[in-house]
C-alpha positions as CSV (number, residue, x, y, z in Angstrom):
1,M,-57.3,-13.3,29.0
2,S,-54.4,-13.4,31.5
3,E,-54.7,-10.1,33.3
4,Q,-52.7,-10.9,36.5
5,Q,-49.2,-10.6,35.1
6,E,-47.5,-7.6,36.7
7,I,-46.7,-4.8,34.4
8,P,-43.3,-3.2,35.2
9,K,-42.4,0.5,34.8
10,T,-40.1,-0.3,31.8
11,G,-39.5,-3.2,29.6
12,N,-36.3,-5.2,29.1
13,R,-34.3,-6.6,26.2
14,T,-32.3,-9.8,25.9
15,T,-30.6,-10.9,22.6
16,L,-32.1,-9.8,19.3
17,S,-33.7,-12.7,17.5
18,S,-31.2,-14.1,15.0
19,S,-33.8,-14.1,12.2
20,V,-34.7,-10.5,12.8
21,K,-31.1,-9.5,13.0
22,S,-30.5,-11.2,9.7
23,F,-33.4,-9.4,8.1
24,L,-32.2,-6.0,9.3
25,E,-28.7,-6.8,8.0
26,Q,-30.0,-7.8,4.6
27,H,-32.1,-4.5,4.4
28,K,-29.8,-1.9,5.8
29,Q,-31.5,0.9,4.0
30,L,-35.0,0.0,5.3
31,R,-35.8,2.1,8.3
32,L,-38.5,4.4,9.7
33,G,-36.2,7.4,10.0
34,G,-38.5,10.4,9.7
35,D,-36.4,11.7,6.8
36,E,-37.2,15.1,5.5
37,D,-37.9,13.6,2.1
38,F,-40.2,10.9,3.3
39,H,-41.1,9.8,-0.3
40,T,-38.1,7.6,-0.5
41,E,-39.1,5.8,2.7
42,R,-42.6,5.3,1.4
43,R,-41.3,3.7,-1.8
44,H,-38.7,1.6,-0.1
45,H,-41.2,0.1,2.4
46,L,-43.5,-0.9,-0.4
47,E,-40.6,-2.5,-2.3
48,V,-39.7,-4.6,0.7
49,F,-43.0,-5.3,2.5
50,G,-45.5,-5.0,-0.3
51,F,-47.4,-8.3,-0.5
52,H,-47.0,-8.4,-4.3
53,N,-43.2,-8.3,-3.9
54,L,-43.0,-11.2,-1.5
55,P,-41.9,-14.6,-2.9
56,K,-44.9,-16.9,-3.2
57,D,-43.5,-19.2,-0.5
58,K,-43.5,-16.3,1.9
59,Q,-47.1,-15.2,1.2
60,A,-49.6,-16.1,4.0
61,P,-52.7,-17.9,2.7
62,I,-56.2,-16.5,3.0
63,G,-59.7,-17.5,2.2
64,R,-60.8,-14.5,0.3
65,V,-59.9,-10.8,-0.2
66,H,-62.6,-8.2,-0.8
67,Y,-61.9,-4.6,-1.8
68,D,-64.4,-1.9,-0.9
69,G,-64.6,1.8,0.1
70,V,-66.2,3.8,2.9
71,R,-67.7,7.2,2.0
72,G,-66.8,9.5,4.9
73,R,-66.4,13.1,5.9
74,H,-63.0,13.4,4.0
75,G,-64.1,11.5,0.9
76,T,-63.8,7.8,0.2
77,T,-61.5,5.6,2.3
78,P,-60.4,2.4,0.6
79,V,-60.6,-0.7,2.8
80,R,-59.5,-4.3,2.2
81,L,-61.2,-7.2,3.9
82,F,-59.5,-10.5,4.6
83,Y,-61.7,-13.5,5.2
84,P,-60.3,-16.6,6.8
85,R,-60.8,-19.9,5.0
86,S,-63.3,-20.9,7.8
87,F,-65.7,-18.2,6.8
88,D,-69.3,-19.3,6.4
89,I,-71.5,-16.9,4.5
90,N,-74.4,-17.9,6.7
91,K,-72.6,-16.8,9.9
92,K,-71.4,-13.5,11.0
93,L,-67.8,-13.1,12.2
94,P,-66.1,-10.6,14.4
95,A,-63.9,-8.0,12.7
96,L,-60.7,-6.1,13.4
97,I,-60.4,-2.6,11.9
98,Y,-56.6,-2.2,11.4
99,F,-54.8,1.2,11.1
100,H,-51.2,0.5,10.1
101,G,-48.1,2.0,11.5
102,G,-45.5,4.2,9.7
103,G,-45.2,7.4,11.7
104,Y,-48.5,8.6,10.3
105,T,-46.5,9.3,7.2
106,V,-45.4,6.0,5.6
107,G,-47.2,2.8,4.8
108,S,-50.1,1.2,3.0
109,V,-52.3,-1.8,3.3
110,D,-50.2,-3.6,0.7
111,E,-47.3,-3.6,3.2
112,F,-49.5,-5.0,6.0
113,E,-51.5,-7.5,3.9
114,N,-49.3,-10.5,4.9
115,G,-49.7,-9.7,8.6
116,L,-53.4,-9.1,8.3
117,R,-53.8,-12.5,6.5
118,I,-52.0,-14.2,9.4
119,L,-54.3,-12.5,11.9
120,A,-57.4,-13.3,10.0
121,E,-56.7,-17.0,9.6
122,A,-55.3,-17.5,13.2
123,A,-58.1,-15.6,14.9
124,E,-60.8,-16.8,12.5
125,M,-61.8,-13.2,12.1
126,I,-62.3,-10.7,9.3
127,T,-59.4,-8.2,9.3
128,I,-60.0,-4.9,7.6
129,G,-56.9,-2.9,6.4
130,V,-57.7,0.8,6.1
131,E,-55.9,2.9,3.5
132,Y,-56.2,6.0,5.6
133,R,-54.9,9.5,4.5
134,L,-51.3,10.0,5.4
135,A,-49.6,13.0,7.0
136,P,-48.3,15.6,6.4
137,E,-50.7,16.0,3.5
138,W,-53.5,15.2,5.9
139,P,-52.8,16.1,9.5
140,F,-54.6,15.2,12.7
141,P,-57.5,14.7,13.3
142,T,-58.3,13.5,9.7
143,Q,-57.2,9.9,10.5
144,L,-59.4,9.7,13.6
145,D,-62.4,10.9,11.6
146,E,-61.7,8.2,9.0
147,Y,-61.4,5.5,11.8
148,E,-64.7,6.5,13.2
149,D,-66.3,6.5,9.8
150,V,-65.0,3.0,9.0
151,L,-66.3,1.8,12.4
152,S,-69.8,3.2,11.6
153,W,-69.6,1.4,8.2
154,T,-68.8,-1.9,9.8
155,R,-71.9,-1.6,12.0
156,S,-74.2,-0.6,9.1
157,S,-76.1,-2.8,6.7
158,E,-73.1,-2.8,4.5
159,G,-71.0,-4.4,7.2
160,A,-73.8,-7.0,7.8
161,R,-73.9,-7.8,4.1
162,L,-70.2,-8.5,4.2
163,G,-70.6,-10.9,7.1
164,I,-69.5,-8.7,10.0
165,D,-71.0,-9.1,13.5
166,R,-71.6,-5.5,14.4
167,D,-71.4,-6.3,18.1
168,R,-67.9,-7.7,17.8
169,V,-65.9,-5.1,16.1
170,L,-62.4,-4.6,17.5
171,G,-59.9,-1.8,16.6
172,G,-56.2,-2.3,16.3
173,G,-53.0,-1.0,15.0
174,D,-49.2,-0.9,15.3
175,S,-47.0,2.1,16.3
176,A,-48.8,5.2,15.0
177,G,-51.8,3.0,14.3
178,G,-51.7,1.9,18.0
179,N,-51.7,5.5,18.9
180,M,-54.8,6.2,16.8
181,T,-56.6,3.2,18.1
182,A,-56.0,4.3,21.7
183,A,-57.0,7.8,20.8
184,L,-60.2,6.7,19.1
185,C,-61.2,4.7,22.2
186,L,-60.9,7.9,24.3
187,R,-62.8,10.0,21.8
188,L,-65.6,7.5,21.5
189,K,-65.9,7.4,25.3
190,D,-65.8,11.2,25.6
191,E,-68.3,11.9,22.8
192,G,-70.6,9.0,23.2
193,K,-71.8,9.1,19.6
194,Q,-71.6,5.4,19.1
195,A,-70.8,2.3,21.0
196,P,-67.2,1.6,22.0
197,L,-65.0,-0.9,20.2
198,K,-65.2,-4.5,21.5
199,A,-61.5,-4.3,22.3
200,Q,-58.3,-2.4,21.4
201,I,-55.3,-4.3,20.0
202,L,-52.1,-2.2,20.4
203,L,-48.9,-3.4,18.8
204,Y,-45.9,-1.5,20.0
205,P,-48.0,1.7,20.3
206,E,-46.6,5.2,20.1
207,A,-48.6,6.1,23.2
208,R,-46.6,9.3,23.6
209,L,-43.2,10.7,22.6
210,P,-40.6,8.4,24.2
211,F,-37.5,10.5,24.7
212,D,-37.3,10.4,28.5
213,T,-37.3,6.6,28.6
214,P,-34.4,4.0,28.8
215,A,-35.6,2.4,25.6
216,A,-35.0,5.7,23.7
217,T,-31.3,5.4,24.7
218,E,-30.9,1.7,24.4
219,N,-32.6,1.4,21.1
220,N,-31.9,4.8,19.6
221,S,-30.7,3.6,16.3
222,G,-30.2,0.5,14.2
223,Y,-33.3,-1.5,15.0
224,Y,-35.6,-0.3,12.1
225,L,-37.4,2.5,13.9
226,E,-35.0,5.4,14.4
227,C,-35.8,7.1,17.7
228,N,-34.7,10.6,16.7
229,G,-36.9,10.4,13.6
230,I,-40.0,10.2,15.8
231,F,-39.7,14.0,16.2
232,S,-40.2,14.3,12.4
233,F,-43.2,12.0,12.4
234,A,-44.9,14.0,15.2
235,D,-44.2,17.2,13.3
236,H,-45.9,15.7,10.2
237,Y,-49.0,14.7,12.2
238,L,-49.6,17.9,14.2
239,P,-51.5,20.6,12.2
240,R,-50.3,24.1,11.9
241,A,-51.9,27.4,11.1
242,P,-54.2,28.2,9.4
243,N,-55.5,24.8,10.5
244,K,-56.8,24.5,14.0
245,P,-53.8,24.0,16.3
246,Y,-53.5,21.2,18.8
247,S,-51.0,20.7,21.7
248,P,-48.7,17.7,21.4
249,A,-50.2,16.8,24.9
250,H,-53.7,16.7,23.5
251,R,-55.7,13.7,24.8
252,Y,-56.2,12.3,21.3
253,I,-52.6,12.9,20.2
254,S,-50.7,11.6,23.3
255,P,-53.0,9.1,25.1
256,G,-50.0,8.0,27.2
257,M,-49.5,11.4,28.7
258,Q,-53.0,11.4,30.2
259,P,-53.4,10.9,34.0
260,V,-54.7,7.6,35.2
261,D,-58.0,9.0,36.3
262,K,-58.7,10.2,32.8
263,L,-58.2,6.7,31.3
264,S,-61.0,4.7,32.9
265,G,-63.9,3.2,31.1
266,V,-62.2,2.2,27.8
267,P,-62.5,-1.1,26.0
268,P,-60.3,-4.1,27.1
269,A,-56.8,-3.8,25.8
270,A,-54.1,-6.1,24.6
271,V,-50.7,-4.4,24.5
272,F,-47.7,-5.9,22.8
273,T,-44.2,-4.5,23.3
274,C,-40.7,-5.4,22.1
275,G,-37.3,-5.2,23.8
276,F,-35.4,-3.6,20.9
277,D,-37.9,-0.8,20.2
278,P,-37.5,2.9,21.2
279,L,-41.3,2.8,21.9
280,R,-41.0,-0.1,24.3
281,D,-41.3,1.8,27.5
282,V,-44.1,4.1,26.5
283,G,-46.1,1.0,25.5
284,V,-45.4,-0.7,28.9
285,E,-46.3,2.6,30.7
286,Y,-49.6,2.9,28.8
287,A,-50.6,-0.7,29.6
288,A,-49.9,-0.1,33.3
289,K,-51.9,3.1,33.3
290,L,-54.9,1.5,31.6
291,R,-54.8,-1.3,34.2
292,H,-54.4,1.1,37.1
293,A,-57.4,3.0,35.7
294,G,-59.5,-0.2,36.2
295,N,-59.6,-1.4,32.6
296,R,-59.0,-5.0,31.5
297,V,-55.5,-5.3,30.1
298,A,-53.3,-8.1,28.8
299,W,-49.7,-7.3,28.2
300,R,-47.3,-9.3,26.1
301,H,-43.6,-8.5,25.9
302,Y,-41.0,-9.9,23.5
303,P,-37.6,-9.0,24.8
304,N,-35.9,-10.5,21.7
305,L,-37.9,-8.7,19.0
306,T,-38.0,-5.2,17.5
307,H,-40.5,-2.7,16.2
308,G,-42.5,-4.0,13.2
309,F,-42.6,-7.7,13.9
310,L,-46.0,-8.1,12.2
311,Q,-44.4,-7.1,8.9
312,M,-41.2,-9.2,9.5
313,A,-43.1,-12.5,9.8
314,P,-42.2,-13.7,6.3
315,W,-38.5,-13.6,7.2
316,S,-38.6,-14.5,10.9
317,A,-40.3,-17.5,12.7
318,D,-40.0,-15.5,16.0
319,A,-41.9,-12.6,14.4
320,E,-44.6,-14.9,13.0
321,E,-45.0,-16.6,16.4
322,A,-45.5,-13.2,18.0
323,S,-48.1,-12.4,15.3
324,R,-50.0,-15.5,16.1
325,D,-49.9,-14.6,19.8
326,V,-51.7,-11.4,18.8
327,A,-54.3,-13.4,17.0
328,K,-55.0,-15.6,20.0
329,L,-55.8,-12.6,22.2
330,M,-57.9,-11.1,19.4
331,K,-60.0,-14.2,19.3
332,E,-60.3,-14.3,23.1
333,L,-61.3,-10.7,23.3
334,A,-63.9,-11.0,20.4
335,G,-65.8,-13.5,22.6
336,P,-68.6,-15.8,21.5
337,A,-71.3,-14.8,19.0
């Protein structure tokens, strides 16, 4: 894993990929906007990104799909396992637990299935899409509890039966899912109740609120994730009375706000950022903080891409290439059996 690349204070952008630009122009109503009535956003994302709605020639191949459920502290959490065509029932494979993005409020495994298929095949790894409970109906820390429950399940006899190597379980996610992955790594370290993840895969993570960054101004609107809507998503995620209150600066809500000396001892990280993303600079900042804290960090920056490239791969060769870059680092970080 190339760890010597210097990580700057902020990212840059060049010219937006023509294929991504074309996709955005063809889907002008598709945005993560944090609208007050988020139900329309939920439906529209499923209509565009849902695997069942993709033309056959845009659907990524996969060896096998397995549907299951994890009984946890909040009930049953549906999970979907994607097996690469190279899977051999007599051998265990590493696995990636994936928490999707969508401002904690929008999204489903259906909308990320294509990307998870790409990652599974390219990394030769089982990818696990988690249908976690969405905010605001289910506020923090429900999702972190589910994440930890799914991790325990992958390391159990059930995980072994499904071909998972319990010692090579990675965690990952994009945007809000990147936040939750980073937060889980901190919680596992603090509580010590089970072994840490093998690695953390953070795609354009919402490490903290980005409003004091150049990216929040440069990419405020028009590039899929609406910067001003991030307020709304944070509002959905944070619990209110009579639930237990948590500060927005809480360690497991805003990992990127934590001082460097509080970020040591977490799993190796691969952080991916995009030039045309309001979260660009908080992702860059978090990668730098993790490295300064003494952790292994690989940082990849795509100055011509925007937030959500994993989902845009069916329409953009540039987005697909970036997704395959993610898979390469996943495979490297999983290590040998």
